[in-house]
DSSP file (Angstrom, degrees, kcal/mol; ACC not computed):
  #  RESIDUE AA STRUCTURE BP1 BP2  ACC     N-H-->O    O-->H-N    N-H-->O    O-->H-N    TCO  KAPPA ALPHA  PHI   PSI    X-CA   Y-CA   Z-CA
    1    1 A X              0   0    0      0, 0.0     2,-0.2     0, 0.0     0, 0.0   0.000 360.0 360.0 360.0 138.5    0.6   21.5   -4.2
    2    2 A X        +     0   0    0     69,-0.1     2,-0.3    73,-0.1    73,-0.2  -0.542 360.0 171.8 -82.6 152.6   -1.6   18.5   -3.7
    3    3 A X        -     0   0    0     71,-0.3    73,-1.7    -2,-0.2     2,-0.6  -0.990  29.9-126.6-153.2 161.4   -5.0   19.0   -2.0
    4    4 A X  E     -ab  76  98A   0     93,-2.8    95,-2.6    -2,-0.3     2,-0.6  -0.975  15.7-152.5-113.4 122.6   -8.2   17.1   -1.2
    5    5 A X  E     -ab  77  99A   0     71,-2.2    73,-3.3    -2,-0.6     2,-0.6  -0.876  12.8-161.4 -88.4 114.0  -11.4   18.6   -2.2
    6    6 A X  E     -ab  78 100A   0     93,-2.9    95,-2.6    -2,-0.6     2,-0.6  -0.907   2.7-157.1-110.2 114.7  -14.1   17.4    0.2
    7    7 A X  E     -ab  79 101A   0     71,-3.0    73,-2.9    -2,-0.6     2,-0.3  -0.804  21.9-174.6 -92.0 120.5  -17.7   17.7   -1.2
    8    8 A X  E     + b   0 102A   0     93,-3.5    95,-2.6    -2,-0.6    73,-0.2  -0.799  21.1  96.2-119.0 161.3  -20.1   17.8    1.7
    9    9 A X        -     0   0    0     72,-1.4     3,-0.1    71,-0.4    74,-0.1  -0.716  66.8 -49.9 144.5 169.3  -23.8   17.9    2.4
   10   10 A X  S >  S-     0   0    0     93,-0.3     3,-1.6    -2,-0.2     5,-0.3  -0.106  74.2 -75.0 -64.4 161.2  -26.9   15.7    3.2
   11   11 A X  T 3  S+     0   0    0      1,-0.2    -1,-0.1     2,-0.1   103,-0.1  -0.283 119.0  24.4 -54.6 141.2  -27.7   12.5    1.1
   12   12 A X  T 3  S+     0   0    0     -3,-0.1    -1,-0.2   101,-0.1    -2,-0.1   0.415  83.0 114.8  88.5  -2.8  -29.1   13.3   -2.2
   13   13 A X  S <  S-     0   0    0     -3,-1.6    -2,-0.1    -4,-0.1    -3,-0.1   0.637  94.4 -95.0 -82.7 -13.4  -27.6   16.8   -2.6
   14   14 A X  S  > S+     0   0    0     -4,-0.2     4,-2.7    -5,-0.1     5,-0.4   0.593  75.8 141.9 114.2  14.2  -25.5   15.7   -5.6
   15   15 A X  H  > S+     0   0    0     -5,-0.3     4,-2.5     1,-0.2     5,-0.2   0.899  76.1  45.6 -56.9 -45.6  -22.1   15.0   -3.9
   16   16 A X  H  > S+     0   0    0      2,-0.2     4,-2.8     1,-0.2     5,-0.3   0.960 115.7  46.8 -64.6 -52.3  -21.3   11.9   -6.1
   17   17 A X  H  > S+     0   0    0      1,-0.2     4,-1.7     2,-0.2    -2,-0.2   0.923 117.5  40.5 -56.8 -47.7  -22.2   13.8   -9.3
   18   18 A X  H  X S+     0   0    0     -4,-2.7     4,-2.7     2,-0.2     5,-0.2   0.888 115.0  53.5 -70.1 -42.6  -20.4   16.9   -8.6
   19   19 A X  H  X S+     0   0    0     -4,-2.5     4,-2.3    -5,-0.4    -2,-0.2   0.891 109.9  47.0 -63.3 -40.8  -17.4   15.0   -7.1
   20   20 A X  H  X S+     0   0    0     -4,-2.8     4,-2.6     2,-0.2    -1,-0.2   0.924 113.0  49.0 -67.2 -45.3  -17.0   12.8  -10.3
   21   21 A X  H  X S+     0   0    0     -4,-1.7     4,-1.9    -5,-0.3    -2,-0.2   0.880 112.1  48.8 -65.2 -40.3  -17.3   15.8  -12.5
   22   22 A X  H  X S+     0   0    0     -4,-2.7     4,-2.9     2,-0.2     5,-0.2   0.920 110.6  50.6 -61.0 -46.8  -14.7   17.7  -10.4
   23   23 A X  H  X>S+     0   0    0     -4,-2.3     4,-1.5    -5,-0.2     5,-1.3   0.952 111.0  48.2 -58.9 -49.6  -12.3   14.8  -10.5
   24   24 A X  H  <5S+     0   0    0     -4,-2.6    -1,-0.2     1,-0.2    -2,-0.2   0.884 114.8  47.5 -56.8 -40.2  -12.7   14.5  -14.3
   25   25 A X  H  <5S+     0   0    0     -4,-1.9    -2,-0.2     1,-0.2    -1,-0.2   0.875 119.5  36.8 -66.9 -42.3  -12.0   18.3  -14.6
   26   26 A X  H  <5S-     0   0    0     -4,-2.9    -1,-0.2     2,-0.2    -2,-0.2   0.496 102.4-128.4 -91.9  -8.0   -9.0   18.3  -12.3
   27   27 A X  T  <5 +     0   0    0     -4,-1.5     2,-0.3     1,-0.2    -3,-0.2   0.891  68.9 121.3  55.5  47.5   -7.6   14.9  -13.5
   28   28 A X      < -     0   0    0     -5,-1.3    -1,-0.2    -6,-0.2    48,-0.2  -0.930  69.3 -87.2-126.4 160.4   -7.3   13.7   -9.9
   29   29 A X  E     -c   76   0A   0     46,-0.6    48,-3.0    -2,-0.3     2,-0.4  -0.226  34.4-141.6 -69.1 155.8   -9.0   10.6   -8.4
   30   30 A X  E     -c   77   0A   0     46,-0.2     2,-0.4    48,-0.0    48,-0.2  -0.904  16.7-176.1-114.9 144.4  -12.5   10.5   -6.9
   31   31 A X  E     -c   78   0A   0     46,-3.2    48,-2.0    -2,-0.4     2,-0.5  -0.999  16.8-145.9-138.7 140.9  -13.6    8.6   -3.9
   32   32 A X  E >   -c   79   0A   0     -2,-0.4     3,-1.9    46,-0.2     4,-0.2  -0.937  10.2-147.4-107.1 124.7  -17.0    8.3   -2.3
   33   33 A X  G >  S+     0   0    0     46,-3.2     3,-2.1    -2,-0.5     4,-0.2   0.762  94.5  72.1 -55.3 -28.6  -17.0    8.0    1.5
   34   34 A X  G >  S+     0   0    0     45,-0.3     3,-1.6     1,-0.3    -1,-0.3   0.843  88.1  63.1 -53.1 -35.1  -20.0    5.8    1.3
   35   35 A X  G <  S+     0   0    0     -3,-1.9    -1,-0.3     1,-0.3    -2,-0.2   0.556  98.1  56.4 -72.7  -3.8  -17.7    3.1   -0.1
   36   36 A X  G <  S+     0   0    0     -3,-2.1    -1,-0.3    -4,-0.2    -2,-0.2   0.338  80.1 117.1-105.0   3.6  -15.7    3.1    3.2
   37   37 A X  S <  S-     0   0    0     -3,-1.6     2,-0.1    -4,-0.2    19,-0.1  -0.297  70.5-111.8 -58.6 150.2  -18.7    2.4    5.5
   38   38 A X     >  -     0   0    0     17,-0.2     4,-2.6     1,-0.1     5,-0.2  -0.460  25.7-112.2 -74.5 162.7  -18.7   -0.9    7.4
   39   39 A X  H  > S+     0   0    0      1,-0.2     4,-3.0     2,-0.2     5,-0.2   0.874 120.1  57.7 -63.3 -28.9  -21.1   -3.5    6.5
   40   40 A X  H  > S+     0   0    0      2,-0.2     4,-1.8     1,-0.2    -1,-0.2   0.920 107.5  46.4 -66.3 -42.0  -22.8   -2.9    9.9
   41   41 A X  H  > S+     0   0    0      2,-0.2     4,-2.7     1,-0.2     5,-0.2   0.918 112.9  49.1 -64.3 -42.6  -23.3    0.8    9.0
   42   42 A X  H  X S+     0   0    0     -4,-2.6     4,-3.1     1,-0.2     5,-0.2   0.972 110.7  51.1 -62.8 -47.3  -24.7    0.0    5.5
   43   43 A X  H  X S+     0   0    0     -4,-3.0     4,-1.4     1,-0.2    -1,-0.2   0.847 109.3  51.3 -62.6 -29.6  -27.1   -2.6    7.0
   44   44 A X  H  <>S+     0   0    0     -4,-1.8     5,-3.2    -5,-0.2    -1,-0.2   0.958 112.1  45.2 -60.6 -51.4  -28.3    0.0    9.5
   45   45 A X  H ><5S+     0   0    0     -4,-2.7     3,-1.9     1,-0.2    78,-0.5   0.915 108.7  56.3 -64.6 -38.0  -29.0    2.5    6.8
   46   46 A X  H 3<5S+     0   0    0     -4,-3.1    -1,-0.2     1,-0.3    -2,-0.2   0.866 108.3  49.5 -58.4 -33.9  -30.7   -0.1    4.6
   47   47 A X  T 3<5S-     0   0    0     -4,-1.4    -1,-0.3    -5,-0.2    -2,-0.2   0.285 122.5-106.4 -86.5   9.8  -33.0   -0.8    7.5
   48   48 A X  T < 5S+     0   0    0     -3,-1.9     2,-0.6    73,-0.3    -3,-0.2   0.672  73.9 140.0  73.4  22.6  -33.8    2.9    8.0
   49   49 A X      < -     0   0    0     -5,-3.2    -1,-0.2    -6,-0.2    -2,-0.1  -0.870  51.2-128.8 -99.0 115.0  -31.7    3.2   11.3
   50   50 A X        -     0   0    0     -2,-0.6     2,-0.2     1,-0.1    -5,-0.0  -0.263  27.0-111.1 -62.0 147.9  -29.8    6.5   11.4
   51   51 A X        -     0   0    0      1,-0.0     2,-0.2     4,-0.0    -1,-0.1  -0.497  28.1-138.3 -76.3 146.5  -26.2    6.1   12.2
   52   52 A X     >  -     0   0    0     -2,-0.2     4,-1.9     1,-0.1     5,-0.2  -0.559  29.1-104.2 -98.3 169.2  -24.9    7.3   15.7
   53   53 A X  H  > S+     0   0    0      1,-0.2     4,-2.5     2,-0.2    -1,-0.1   0.892 123.7  57.8 -61.9 -35.2  -21.7    9.2   16.3
   54   54 A X  H  > S+     0   0    0      1,-0.2     4,-0.7     2,-0.2    -1,-0.2   0.899 107.5  48.6 -56.5 -42.8  -20.2    5.8   17.7
   55   55 A X  H  > S+     0   0    0      1,-0.2     4,-0.6     2,-0.1    -1,-0.2   0.875 115.6  43.6 -64.0 -37.4  -21.0    4.3   14.3
   56   56 A X  H  X S+     0   0    0     -4,-1.9     4,-2.9     1,-0.2     5,-0.3   0.832  94.6  75.3 -81.1 -33.1  -19.4    7.1   12.4
   57   57 A X  H  X S+     0   0    0     -4,-2.5     4,-2.5     1,-0.2     5,-0.3   0.883  99.0  44.1 -53.0 -48.7  -16.1    7.8   14.3
   58   58 A X  H  X S+     0   0    0     -4,-0.7     4,-2.4     1,-0.2    -1,-0.2   0.914 114.6  50.3 -63.9 -38.4  -14.2    4.7   13.0
   59   59 A X  H  X S+     0   0    0     -4,-0.6     4,-2.0    -3,-0.2    -2,-0.2   0.907 113.5  45.4 -63.9 -43.9  -15.4    5.4    9.5
   60   60 A X  H  X S+     0   0    0     -4,-2.9     4,-2.2     2,-0.2    -1,-0.2   0.822 111.1  51.9 -72.2 -29.0  -14.3    9.0    9.7
   61   61 A X  H  X S+     0   0    0     -4,-2.5     4,-2.1    -5,-0.3    -2,-0.2   0.918 110.4  48.3 -68.3 -43.9  -10.9    8.2   11.2
   62   62 A X  H  X S+     0   0    0     -4,-2.4     4,-2.0    -5,-0.3    -2,-0.2   0.929 111.9  50.4 -62.1 -42.7  -10.2    5.7    8.4
   63   63 A X  H  X S+     0   0    0     -4,-2.0     4,-2.7     2,-0.2     5,-0.2   0.938 107.0  54.6 -57.4 -49.1  -11.3    8.4    5.9
   64   64 A X  H  X S+     0   0    0     -4,-2.2     4,-1.6     1,-0.2    -1,-0.2   0.915 109.0  48.4 -52.2 -46.2   -8.9   10.9    7.6
   65   65 A X  H  X S+     0   0    0     -4,-2.1     4,-1.5     1,-0.2    -1,-0.2   0.900 110.9  50.8 -63.5 -41.0   -6.0    8.4    7.1
   66   66 A X  H  X S+     0   0    0     -4,-2.0     4,-2.7     1,-0.2    -1,-0.2   0.842 105.8  55.1 -65.2 -35.0   -7.0    7.9    3.5
   67   67 A X  H  X S+     0   0    0     -4,-2.7     4,-1.9     2,-0.2    -1,-0.2   0.823 104.3  52.8 -68.1 -32.5   -7.0   11.5    2.8
   68   68 A X  H  X S+     0   0    0     -4,-1.6     4,-1.9    -5,-0.2    -1,-0.2   0.902 112.3  47.3 -70.1 -42.3   -3.5   11.9    4.1
   69   69 A X  H  X S+     0   0    0     -4,-1.5     4,-0.9     2,-0.2    -2,-0.2   0.919 112.4  47.6 -65.9 -42.5   -2.4    9.2    1.7
   70   70 A X  H ><>S+     0   0    0     -4,-2.7     5,-2.9     1,-0.2     3,-0.6   0.892 109.7  54.0 -67.8 -33.4   -4.3   10.6   -1.3
   71   71 A X  H ><5S+     0   0    0     -4,-1.9     3,-1.4     1,-0.2    -1,-0.2   0.910 107.3  50.4 -66.2 -39.3   -2.9   14.0   -0.6
   72   72 A X  H 3<5S+     0   0    0     -4,-1.9    -1,-0.2     1,-0.3    -2,-0.2   0.658 108.8  54.4 -72.8 -11.4    0.7   12.5   -0.6
   73   73 A X  T <<5S-     0   0    0     -4,-0.9    -1,-0.3    -3,-0.6    -2,-0.2   0.209 136.6 -74.8-105.3  16.0   -0.1   10.9   -4.0
   74   74 A X  T < 5S-     0   0    0     -3,-1.4   -71,-0.3    -5,-0.1    -3,-0.2   0.473  79.6 -78.1 112.3  -0.6   -1.2   14.1   -5.8
   75   75 A X      < -     0   0    0     -5,-2.9   -46,-0.6   -73,-0.2     2,-0.3  -0.262  42.7-146.2  99.0 174.4   -4.7   14.8   -4.3
   76   76 A X  E     -ac   4  29A   0    -73,-1.7   -71,-2.2   -48,-0.2     2,-0.5  -0.979  18.8-112.9-173.0 163.8   -8.2   13.6   -4.7
   77   77 A X  E     -ac   5  30A   0    -48,-3.0   -46,-3.2    -2,-0.3     2,-0.5  -0.965  33.6-170.2-116.2 123.7  -11.9   14.6   -4.7
   78   78 A X  E     -ac   6  31A   0    -73,-3.3   -71,-3.0    -2,-0.5     2,-0.5  -0.953  13.2-156.1-117.8 130.5  -13.9   13.0   -1.8
   79   79 A X  E     +ac   7  32A   0    -48,-2.0   -46,-3.2    -2,-0.5     2,-0.3  -0.920  31.3 151.7 -99.3 129.4  -17.7   13.1   -1.4
   80   80 A X        -     0   0    0    -73,-2.9   -71,-0.4    -2,-0.5    -2,-0.1  -0.957  49.5-131.1-156.7 138.7  -18.7   12.7    2.3
   81   81 A X        +     0   0    0     -2,-0.3   -72,-1.4   -73,-0.2    -1,-0.2   0.940  34.3 175.2 -54.5 -53.5  -21.7   14.0    4.2
   82   82 A X        +     0   0    0    -74,-0.2     6,-0.1     1,-0.1   -72,-0.1   0.904   7.3 174.0  42.3  54.3  -19.5   15.4    7.0
   83   83 A X        +     0   0    0    -74,-0.1    52,-3.0    51,-0.1     2,-0.3   0.781  49.8  50.1 -65.3 -33.0  -22.6   16.8    8.6
   84   84 A X  S >> S-     0   0    0     50,-0.2     4,-1.7     1,-0.1     3,-0.6  -0.818  79.3-123.1-112.2 153.6  -21.1   18.1   11.9
   85   85 A X  H 3> S+     0   0    0     -2,-0.3     4,-2.7     1,-0.3     5,-0.2   0.895 112.6  59.6 -55.6 -43.5  -18.2   20.2   12.6
   86   86 A X  H 3> S+     0   0    0      1,-0.2     4,-1.8     2,-0.2    -1,-0.3   0.892 106.4  49.5 -55.9 -37.7  -16.8   17.4   14.9
   87   87 A X  H <> S+     0   0    0     -3,-0.6     4,-2.2     1,-0.2    -1,-0.2   0.888 108.2  51.5 -71.7 -34.1  -16.8   15.1   11.8
   88   88 A X  H  X S+     0   0    0     -4,-1.7     4,-2.4     2,-0.2    -2,-0.2   0.845 107.7  54.4 -64.2 -38.0  -15.1   17.7    9.7
   89   89 A X  H  < S+     0   0    0     -4,-2.7     4,-0.2     2,-0.2    -2,-0.2   0.930 108.3  47.7 -63.4 -39.7  -12.4   18.1   12.4
   90   90 A X  H >< S+     0   0    0     -4,-1.8     3,-1.9     1,-0.2     4,-0.2   0.957 111.7  50.8 -68.0 -44.7  -11.7   14.4   12.4
   91   91 A X  H >X S+     0   0    0     -4,-2.2     3,-0.6     1,-0.3     4,-0.5   0.884 113.0  46.7 -53.3 -39.0  -11.5   14.4    8.5
   92   92 A X  T 3< S+     0   0    0     -4,-2.4    -1,-0.3     1,-0.2    -2,-0.2   0.358  85.4  95.8 -86.6   5.4   -9.1   17.3    8.6
   93   93 A X  T <4 S+     0   0    0     -3,-1.9    -1,-0.2    -4,-0.2    -2,-0.1   0.590  97.2  21.0 -77.8 -11.5   -6.8   15.7   11.4
   94   94 A X  T <4 S+     0   0    0     -3,-0.6     2,-0.2    -4,-0.2    -2,-0.1   0.712 106.1  72.6-124.0 -49.2   -4.3   14.2    9.0
   95   95 A X     <  -     0   0    0     -4,-0.5     3,-0.2   -31,-0.2   -27,-0.1  -0.488  61.9-153.7 -72.9 142.1   -4.3   15.9    5.6
   96   96 A X  S    S+     0   0    0      1,-0.2     2,-0.5    -2,-0.2    -1,-0.1   0.695  78.6  43.9 -95.5 -19.4   -2.8   19.3    5.4
   97   97 A X        +     0   0    0      2,-0.0   -93,-2.8   -92,-0.0     2,-0.5  -0.773  65.2 159.9-134.9  91.9   -4.6   21.0    2.5
   98   98 A X  E     -b    4   0A   0     -2,-0.5     2,-0.5   -95,-0.2   -93,-0.2  -0.930  22.7-159.9-111.5 135.8   -8.4   20.3    2.3
   99   99 A X  E     -b    5   0A   0    -95,-2.6   -93,-2.9    -2,-0.5     2,-0.4  -0.976  17.5-147.1-111.1 123.2  -10.7   22.6    0.3
  100  100 A X  E     -b    6   0A   0     -2,-0.5    41,-2.6   -95,-0.2     2,-0.4  -0.774  14.2-172.1 -96.7 137.8  -14.3   22.2    1.5
  101  101 A X  E     -bd   7 141A   0    -95,-2.6   -93,-3.5    -2,-0.4     2,-0.6  -0.973   7.4-160.3-130.6 117.0  -17.3   22.5   -0.8
  102  102 A X  E     -bd   8 142A   0     39,-3.5    41,-2.9    -2,-0.4     2,-0.7  -0.870   5.8-151.9-103.9 120.2  -20.7   22.5    0.7
  103  103 A X  E     - d   0 143A   0    -95,-2.6     2,-0.4    -2,-0.6   -93,-0.3  -0.811  18.3-162.5 -92.1 111.4  -23.7   21.7   -1.5
  104  104 A X  E     + d   0 144A   0     39,-2.9    41,-2.5    -2,-0.7     2,-0.3  -0.786  21.3 144.1-104.0 132.3  -26.8   23.4   -0.1
  105  105 A X        -     0   0    0     -2,-0.4   -95,-0.1    39,-0.2     2,-0.1  -0.981  44.4 -94.4-157.4 165.1  -30.3   22.6   -0.9
  106  106 A X     >  -     0   0    0     -2,-0.3     4,-2.1     1,-0.1     5,-0.2  -0.376  32.7-115.9 -82.3 163.2  -33.8   22.4    0.5
  107  107 A X  H  > S+     0   0    0      1,-0.2     4,-3.3     2,-0.2     5,-0.3   0.949 114.7  51.4 -58.5 -48.6  -35.5   19.3    2.1
  108  108 A X  H  > S+     0   0    0      1,-0.2     4,-2.1     2,-0.2    -1,-0.2   0.915 110.5  45.8 -58.5 -48.1  -38.1   19.3   -0.7
  109  109 A X  H  > S+     0   0    0      1,-0.2     4,-1.8     2,-0.2    -1,-0.2   0.937 116.6  44.8 -62.4 -47.1  -35.7   19.5   -3.6
  110  110 A X  H  X S+     0   0    0     -4,-2.1     4,-2.7     1,-0.2    -2,-0.2   0.897 111.4  53.3 -68.2 -40.0  -33.5   16.8   -2.2
  111  111 A X  H  X S+     0   0    0     -4,-3.3     4,-1.7    -5,-0.2    -1,-0.2   0.912 108.7  49.3 -56.7 -42.7  -36.4   14.5   -1.2
  112  112 A X  H  X S+     0   0    0     -4,-2.1     4,-1.0    -5,-0.3    -1,-0.2   0.895 111.7  49.3 -70.6 -35.6  -37.8   14.7   -4.7
  113  113 A X  H >X S+     0   0    0     -4,-1.8     4,-1.1     1,-0.2     3,-0.7   0.931 110.6  50.8 -64.6 -44.4  -34.2   13.8   -6.1
  114  114 A X  H 3< S+     0   0    0     -4,-2.7    -1,-0.2     1,-0.3    -2,-0.2   0.820 105.9  56.2 -66.7 -29.8  -33.9   10.8   -3.6
  115  115 A X  H 3< S+     0   0    0     -4,-1.7    -1,-0.3     1,-0.2    -2,-0.2   0.791 108.0  48.5 -74.0 -26.7  -37.3    9.5   -4.8
  116  116 A X  H << S+     0   0    0     -4,-1.0     2,-0.2    -3,-0.7    -1,-0.2   0.693  96.6  81.9 -85.0 -21.6  -36.2    9.4   -8.4
  117  117 A X     <  -     0   0    0     -4,-1.1     2,-0.3    -3,-0.2     3,-0.2  -0.615  69.5-148.7 -89.3 147.3  -32.9    7.6   -7.7
  118  118 A X        +     0   0    0     -2,-0.2     3,-0.1     1,-0.2    -2,-0.1  -0.780  60.6  17.7-117.6 158.3  -32.9    3.8   -7.4
  119  119 A X  S    S+     0   0    0     -2,-0.3     2,-0.5     1,-0.2    -1,-0.2   0.806  76.4 138.5  57.4  37.2  -31.0    1.2   -5.5
  120  120 A X        -     0   0    0     -3,-0.2    -1,-0.2     2,-0.1    -3,-0.0  -0.944  51.4-141.6-111.0 133.4  -29.3    3.4   -2.9
  121  121 A X  S    S+     0   0    0     -2,-0.5     2,-0.7    -3,-0.1   -73,-0.3   0.723  80.2  90.2 -71.9 -15.5  -29.2    2.2    0.6
  122  122 A X  S    S-     0   0    0    -75,-0.1     2,-0.2   -74,-0.0    -2,-0.1  -0.681  73.3-149.8 -76.5 116.0  -29.8    5.6    2.1
  123  123 A X    >   -     0   0    0     -2,-0.7     3,-1.8   -78,-0.5     4,-0.2  -0.533  18.7-120.3 -92.0 155.0  -33.5    5.6    2.4
  124  124 A X  G >  S+     0   0    0      1,-0.3     3,-1.9     2,-0.2     4,-0.5   0.779 108.0  71.5 -67.6 -25.8  -35.6    8.9    2.1
  125  125 A X  G 3  S+     0   0    0      1,-0.3     4,-0.3     2,-0.2    -1,-0.3   0.668  94.7  55.5 -64.6 -11.0  -36.9    8.4    5.6
  126  126 A X  G <> S+     0   0    0     -3,-1.8     4,-1.3     1,-0.1    -1,-0.3   0.461  82.9  86.9 -89.6  -5.1  -33.5    9.2    6.9
  127  127 A X  H X> S+     0   0    0     -3,-1.9     4,-1.8     1,-0.2     3,-0.6   0.924  85.3  53.7 -67.0 -45.2  -33.2   12.6    5.1
  128  128 A X  H 3> S+     0   0    0     -4,-0.5     4,-2.7     1,-0.3    -1,-0.2   0.901 106.6  52.5 -58.9 -40.4  -34.9   14.5    7.9
  129  129 A X  H 3> S+     0   0    0     -4,-0.3     4,-1.5     1,-0.2    -1,-0.3   0.838 108.0  54.1 -65.7 -30.6  -32.3   13.1   10.5
  130  130 A X  H <X S+     0   0    0     -4,-1.3     4,-1.9    -3,-0.6    -1,-0.2   0.941 109.9  45.1 -64.5 -49.3  -29.6   14.4    8.1
  131  131 A X  H  < S+     0   0    0     -4,-1.8    -2,-0.2     1,-0.2    -1,-0.2   0.897 111.1  53.3 -58.7 -45.5  -31.0   17.8    8.1
  132  132 A X  H  < S+     0   0    0     -4,-2.7    -1,-0.2     1,-0.2    -2,-0.2   0.822 113.1  43.2 -61.5 -32.7  -31.4   17.7   11.8
  133  133 A X  H  < S+     0   0    0     -4,-1.5    -1,-0.2    -5,-0.2    -2,-0.2   0.768  89.4 116.3 -83.1 -25.3  -27.7   16.7   12.3
  134  134 A X     <  -     0   0    0     -4,-1.9     2,-0.5    -5,-0.1   -50,-0.2  -0.137  40.8-174.1 -52.9 130.8  -26.4   19.3    9.7
  135  135 A X        -     0   0    0    -52,-3.0    -1,-0.1     0, 0.0     2,-0.1  -0.917  25.9-135.4-117.9 100.3  -24.1   22.0   10.9
  136  136 A X        -     0   0    0     -2,-0.5     2,-0.1     1,-0.1   -51,-0.1  -0.321  18.1-122.5 -58.9 130.0  -23.6   24.2    8.1
  137  137 A X        -     0   0    0      1,-0.1    -1,-0.1     2,-0.1   -35,-0.1  -0.389   9.9-153.7 -70.0 144.9  -20.0   25.2    7.7
  138  138 A X  S    S+     0   0    0     -2,-0.1     2,-0.3     4,-0.0    -1,-0.1   0.035  77.9  54.5-107.4  32.5  -19.2   29.0    7.8
  139  139 A X  S    S+     0   0    0      2,-0.1     2,-0.1     0, 0.0    -2,-0.1  -0.914  84.2  42.2-147.5 168.3  -15.8   28.4    5.6
  140  140 A X  S    S-     0   0    0     -2,-0.3     2,-0.5   -39,-0.1   -39,-0.2  -0.422 100.8 -39.5  89.3-163.5  -15.1   26.9    2.4
  141  141 A X  E     -d  101   0A   0    -41,-2.6   -39,-3.5    -2,-0.1     2,-0.5  -0.898  51.6-162.0-103.5 125.2  -17.2   27.1   -0.9
  142  142 A X  E     -d  102   0A   0     -2,-0.5     2,-0.4   -41,-0.2   -39,-0.2  -0.941  11.8-177.7-110.9 128.5  -20.9   27.0   -0.5
  143  143 A X  E     -d  103   0A   0    -41,-2.9   -39,-2.9    -2,-0.5     2,-0.4  -0.988  24.6-130.9-129.8 129.8  -22.9   26.2   -3.7
  144  144 A X  E >   -d  104   0A   0     -2,-0.4     3,-0.8   -41,-0.2   -39,-0.2  -0.672  15.3-142.8 -79.0 136.6  -26.6   26.1   -4.1
  145  145 A X  T 3  S+     0   0    0    -41,-2.5   -40,-0.1    -2,-0.4    -1,-0.1   0.358  77.9  93.7 -89.6   6.8  -27.7   22.9   -5.9
  146  146 A X  T 3  S+     0   0    0    -42,-0.2    -1,-0.2     2,-0.0     3,-0.1   0.756  70.2  82.1 -70.5 -24.6  -30.5   24.3   -8.0
  147  147 A X  S <  S-     0   0    0     -3,-0.8     5,-0.0     1,-0.1     2,-0.0  -0.329  98.0 -84.6 -76.5 165.6  -28.2   24.9  -11.1
  148  148 A X     >  -     0   0    0      1,-0.1     4,-2.0    -2,-0.0     3,-0.4  -0.330  44.7-108.0 -64.4 151.7  -27.3   22.1  -13.5
  149  149 A X  H  > S+     0   0    0      1,-0.2     4,-2.4     2,-0.2     5,-0.1   0.833 118.6  51.1 -55.8 -38.7  -24.3   19.9  -12.4
  150  150 A X  H  > S+     0   0    0      1,-0.2     4,-2.3     2,-0.2    -1,-0.2   0.877 110.4  50.3 -63.2 -36.5  -21.9   21.3  -15.0
  151  151 A X  H  > S+     0   0    0     -3,-0.4     4,-2.1     2,-0.2    -2,-0.2   0.893 109.2  51.6 -71.7 -37.6  -22.8   24.8  -13.9
  152  152 A X  H  X S+     0   0    0     -4,-2.0     4,-2.5     2,-0.2    -2,-0.2   0.915 108.7  49.8 -60.8 -48.9  -22.2   23.9  -10.4
  153  153 A X  H  X S+     0   0    0     -4,-2.4     4,-2.9     1,-0.2    -2,-0.2   0.893 108.7  52.0 -64.4 -39.8  -18.8   22.5  -11.1
  154  154 A X  H  X S+     0   0    0     -4,-2.3     4,-2.3     2,-0.2    -1,-0.2   0.918 111.0  49.4 -60.6 -42.6  -17.8   25.7  -13.0
  155  155 A X  H  X S+     0   0    0     -4,-2.1     4,-2.0     2,-0.2    -2,-0.2   0.926 111.5  47.9 -64.6 -43.1  -18.9   27.7  -10.0
  156  156 A X  H  X S+     0   0    0     -4,-2.5     4,-2.8     2,-0.2    -2,-0.2   0.922 112.7  49.7 -63.0 -45.2  -16.9   25.5   -7.6
  157  157 A X  H  X S+     0   0    0     -4,-2.9     4,-1.1     1,-0.2    -1,-0.2   0.920 111.9  47.2 -63.2 -41.4  -13.8   25.7   -9.9
  158  158 A X  H  < S+     0   0    0     -4,-2.3     4,-0.4    -5,-0.2    -1,-0.2   0.864 115.6  44.9 -63.7 -40.4  -14.0   29.4  -10.1
  159  159 A X  H >< S+     0   0    0     -4,-2.0     3,-1.1    -5,-0.2     4,-0.4   0.843 106.8  60.0 -75.3 -35.1  -14.5   29.8   -6.3
  160  160 A X  H >< S+     0   0    0     -4,-2.8     3,-0.9     1,-0.2    -1,-0.2   0.827  94.8  63.9 -60.8 -31.4  -11.7   27.3   -5.6
  161  161 A X  T 3< S+     0   0    0     -4,-1.1    -1,-0.2     1,-0.2    -2,-0.2   0.739 111.9  35.3 -65.8 -24.4   -9.3   29.6   -7.4
  162  162 A X  T <  S+     0   0    0     -3,-1.1    -1,-0.2    -4,-0.4    -2,-0.2   0.282  90.6 126.7-109.8  11.2   -9.9   32.3   -4.8
  163  163 A X    <         0   0    0     -3,-0.9    -3,-0.1    -4,-0.4   -22,-0.0  -0.452 360.0 360.0 -76.3 139.2  -10.3   29.9   -1.8
  164  164 A X              0   0    0     -2,-0.2    -1,-0.1   -24,-0.1    -4,-0.1   0.394 360.0 360.0 -93.6 360.0   -8.0   30.5    1.2
């Protein structure tokens, strides 16, 4: 059965790194939701302006449609912040089999990581707004980001095997 693994969490928590490693491990395509943002959304974030729900809804609806297509073609791994439950509901509106993976970490650890990465349009001054918006899911697989990426992937894979 095809499925979509959706890696969620605040910016800088490792969604791309873990998503790419899971994709390689499972031999299914990887997609980064950031690549589906409109130019207007990217410009806002580059200028340190947090996105509103009105900015996000067309982006999330488009992603939901893409997820349905990816599921029909054998599955995929998607990294997407999906900070609110309402966002996750939109994402799950089309695809039937979504496995959620939440990467959990502290503000300090993630801020330090964001300071080290270069050329990303998501600026560190927006990190607090992401934590303020975050509604932690009480379902799916929750993984602490303090381990090395390969260890996190092994944890995710083992937990996905028991995921309902």
